[in-house]
N, C-alpha and C positions, 0 to 999 in steps of 0.2 A: 161479574168480575169489578172492572175499577170504579164502573157507578156506582155501583152497588158499595163498594167502598167509603165513597164520597156520603154518601147518602149516612151510612151509619156512623161515619166522623161526626157528619154535621149533628146529627140528630144526640150523639152524645154528649157532642156542646151547647146545644138549647139545653137538652136537660141538666147540665152539669151549670150552667147560668141559675138554669131555674132556682137549681137546690143552694147555690149561693148567695142569691137574692132572699129564700128562705133564712136560711144561716144569721143573717147578715139585717135584713129587718123586723122581720118575724120573732125569733130567735133570738137575736142578740148576743151573740156570744160577748166575753170580756175583752176580744179581740176580731176582727173585721177580717171573715176568709178572704185571702185571694188569690192563694192555690191550694186546692186538698192535700198535694203532696208535701206540701210543706206545713202547712198552718198542724195539720194533724198527724205528724212525725213522730210527736214524744207522746203521743197518748193522752194530753194534757184534755184538749178540743173535745176528745169522745169522751172524758169524764164530765164537763164541764154537760154536754150537752144531756149524759144518760140523767145527770144529776137536773137538771131542770125541769126534766121529765118524771122526775121519781123514782128511776131505775138505779140511783147508787145512794147509799146513806154516807158515803166515809169521802167526800168529793175535799175537803180540808186537808186528805193524805196526799192530792194528787200535787207534783208539782212541776210547773211551766218552764222545764228547764234541758237545754239538750246536750245533755251529758248523761252517759253510759248507765249511770246507778238509777237516778229520779226515771229515766227513761223504760227500765227493766222494771224498777217498782210500780211504775206506770201501767204498763201491759199485765201484769200479773193482776191488779188491781182488776181490769179489765174483761180478762180471760172468762172468769164463772159466770159473770152477767152478760155477753157476749153469748155464750153455750148455754145458760137460761133463754136468750130471745131468738137460738135457735141459729146463730147466726154463726156460718162457718170462723171458728176461728183457730190457728194453731201456731206453732213459732215460725212456720215459714209464712204465712199472712202478719206475723207481727213484722218479722226481718223483713219483711217487703214492703211495710208502713214507716220503720224504719229507715230503710233505704230510699224511700221517698221516690217505689219504683212506679211507671205512671198507669193510673186508675184504679189503682186499689184503694186507694182511702174513700176517694167516691163509690167503688163498689160495697164499700163497709158500712154506710153513709145512708144508702140506698136500704141496705134491709135493716136499719133502724127503721 
């Protein structure tokens, strides 16, 4: 019951902290990751992360903008890469990321 939920939430926080520390201290993206939902919502940092690990050739086409067209373009470019890496990614996942649904960005990052 309640104790299990508290344990799960604590584990998610700890794992999220480790992931953020890795992204900020080892990967060193162009922007410090504060919250997964806000920082990955437009798809830009996913593209940067994939480019750093040689999974993406056209990162120069990505835009770090929070307006509709660049966001859609970023996710269209990410879609085939996520699929090739066998990461569940479809329009529902993209919309959840764009709308900053809690836990979605972190889950995608864990599967990378």
